[in-house]
Structure formats: structure tokens, C-alpha cells
C-alpha positions as CSV (number, residue, x, y, z in Angstrom):
1,M,-29.4,32.8,-40.5
2,V,-31.2,32.3,-37.1
3,S,-31.1,28.9,-35.4
4,N,-34.1,27.0,-34.1
5,T,-32.4,25.1,-31.1
6,Q,-35.7,23.2,-30.3
7,S,-36.0,21.5,-34.0
8,G,-32.3,21.4,-34.7
9,R,-33.1,23.3,-37.9
10,D,-32.0,26.7,-38.9
11,I,-34.9,29.1,-40.1
12,E,-34.7,27.5,-43.8
13,G,-35.4,24.0,-42.2
14,Y,-31.5,23.0,-43.0
15,I,-29.7,20.5,-40.0
16,V,-28.1,23.0,-37.9
17,D,-25.7,19.9,-36.6
18,P,-25.0,17.7,-39.6
19,G,-24.1,14.8,-37.2
20,D,-28.3,14.7,-36.1
21,W,-29.1,13.1,-39.6
22,N,-30.7,10.0,-39.8
23,Q,-32.5,8.0,-42.7
24,E,-36.1,9.0,-40.9
25,L,-35.3,12.7,-41.1
26,A,-33.9,12.7,-44.6
27,K,-37.7,11.0,-45.4
28,Q,-39.3,13.9,-43.5
29,L,-37.2,16.5,-45.3
30,A,-37.8,15.0,-48.5
31,S,-41.7,15.0,-47.9
32,E,-41.2,18.6,-47.1
33,E,-39.8,19.1,-50.5
34,G,-42.6,17.1,-52.0
35,L,-40.2,14.0,-52.6
36,E,-40.2,10.7,-52.0
37,L,-36.8,9.1,-51.7
38,G,-36.2,5.9,-54.0
39,E,-33.1,4.4,-54.6
40,D,-31.3,6.7,-56.9
41,Y,-32.0,9.3,-54.1
42,W,-30.4,7.1,-51.6
43,Q,-27.2,6.2,-53.5
44,I,-26.6,10.4,-53.9
45,L,-27.5,11.1,-50.1
46,G,-25.4,8.1,-49.4
47,F,-22.6,9.5,-51.3
48,M,-23.1,13.0,-49.7
49,R,-23.0,11.8,-46.2
50,E,-20.2,9.6,-46.7
51,Y,-18.1,13.0,-48.2
52,W,-19.5,14.7,-45.2
53,L,-18.0,12.0,-42.9
54,E,-14.7,12.4,-44.3
55,H,-14.1,16.2,-45.3
56,R,-16.5,17.5,-42.7
57,I,-18.0,19.9,-45.3
58,A,-20.6,19.3,-47.9
59,P,-19.8,17.9,-51.3
60,D,-19.8,20.7,-54.1
61,V,-22.3,19.5,-56.6
62,R,-19.2,18.7,-59.2
63,H,-18.3,16.0,-56.8
64,V,-21.8,14.2,-56.9
65,I,-21.6,14.6,-60.8
66,E,-18.1,13.2,-60.5
67,Y,-19.6,10.2,-58.4
68,L,-22.5,9.7,-60.7
69,A,-20.0,9.3,-63.9
70,N,-17.8,7.1,-62.3
71,E,-20.2,4.8,-60.1
72,Q,-23.2,4.8,-62.5
73,G,-21.7,5.3,-65.5
74,Y,-23.2,8.4,-66.7
75,D,-21.3,10.9,-69.1
76,K,-21.1,14.0,-66.9
77,K,-23.7,16.0,-68.9
78,H,-26.6,13.2,-68.2
79,A,-25.2,12.8,-64.5
80,K,-25.7,16.8,-64.1
81,K,-29.0,16.2,-65.9
82,H,-30.2,13.3,-63.8
83,L,-29.0,14.5,-60.5
84,F,-31.3,17.8,-61.3
85,N,-34.4,15.8,-62.3
86,L,-34.2,14.1,-59.0
87,F,-34.1,17.5,-57.1
88,P,-35.5,20.1,-59.7
89,Y,-35.2,23.0,-57.2
90,G,-31.7,22.7,-56.8
91,Y,-28.7,21.0,-55.6
92,V,-28.3,23.4,-52.5
93,K,-32.1,23.8,-51.7
94,Q,-33.0,19.8,-52.1
95,A,-30.1,17.8,-52.2
96,C,-27.9,19.4,-49.5
97,K,-31.0,20.0,-47.1
98,I,-31.9,16.2,-47.6
99,A,-28.6,14.8,-47.0
100,G,-28.4,16.9,-43.7
101,M,-25.6,19.3,-44.5
102,Q,-25.7,22.8,-43.1
103,R,-26.9,25.6,-45.5
104,P,-24.1,26.4,-47.7
105,R,-22.9,30.3,-47.4
106,A,-22.4,30.6,-51.2
107,W,-21.0,28.2,-53.9
108,S,-21.7,27.1,-57.6
109,T,-24.8,25.0,-57.7
110,G,-23.7,23.6,-60.9
């Protein structure tokens, strides 16, 4: 993966340093993905950012599904469906990118 140091993003558009993330950048990244961020998105992005700040790694999709199940009252099946309705091109491709996570090398996308 080649880094573009001028933009702070890699060749696929992921942030190189998650510490550079802010809400304006999230809006820009979402727009590039054809998404407009509403409250449901911000709740998920907020959880992902808090997880990153605590653990210094992107949360796996199962952590986000568990968050939705616990905090939003969804059963896990509905939580997963809700997540993928918001991010139809996938957790890694859209949610991780918009939340300012580095491109994960490889893990389950749920």
C-alpha cells in the first residue's frame, strides 16, 4: 500500500494516521462513498472512535454489532442487518474508512 503523504491518506483513501480524523473529514469520506451521515451513522462512528482511542486498533465488526445490540436494543441479527444497510459496501470499505481507521490488513467483515 502506497501512502500519499500530502493528503494523509493511502492509495485506497484510508487515513494514514487515525489521530488526524475529525467530523469534517468523516463527512468528506462519506460523501466520496455516496453516503450522507445522519444520527445512526454518528452513533456507530462515535463508538468506533472511542474503541480506537482505548485500544489503538479498529474494532472488528462483531464489536460494533455487539454495541448496537447492547446500546440500541437490537438483537444481533437485526444489528448486523442495520449496520450493513447503513454501509452497503461493507464494514471495512465504508465504516472503517469513514471512522478514520487505517485499512485493516485482513479480518472478517462480518
